[in-house]
C-alpha positions in Angstrom: 65.6 14.2 194.7 68.9 14.6 196.6 72.1 15.0 194.5 74.7 12.1 195.0 77.5 13.1 197.3 81.1 13.3 196.2 81.9 10.1 198.1 79.3 8.1 196.1 80.7 9.5 192.8 84.2 8.6 193.9 83.3 5.1 195.0 81.4 4.4 191.7 84.3 5.8 189.6 86.8 3.6 191.5 84.6 0.5 191.2 84.4 1.1 187.4 88.2 1.7 187.0 89.7 -1.1 189.2 90.3 -4.4 187.6 89.3 -7.0 190.2 91.2 -10.3 190.5 88.8 -13.2 191.0 89.7 -15.9 193.7 90.4 -18.6 191.1 92.8 -16.5 189.1 95.6 -16.9 191.6 95.3 -20.7 191.5 96.0 -21.0 187.8 98.9 -18.6 187.8 100.4 -20.4 190.9 100.0 -23.9 189.3 101.7 -22.7 186.1 104.6 -21.2 188.1 105.1 -24.4 190.1 104.9 -26.5 187.0 107.6 -24.3 185.3 109.9 -24.7 188.3 109.5 -28.5 188.3 109.8 -28.6 184.5 106.4 -30.2 184.0 103.4 -29.2 181.9 100.8 -27.4 184.1 97.8 -29.5 185.1 94.6 -27.8 184.1 91.7 -28.3 186.4 88.2 -28.3 184.9 85.0 -27.7 186.7 
């Protein structure tokens, strides 16, 4: 069996170490920031 290349090892190591932001994470932070600016309580959306 062929040994994994350095590129594959590097890609796997990076994938394990990087903390990924999910698409819906931005929305909650943004809504909270807008609510703080307006002086209102943030509106929490539920699925």
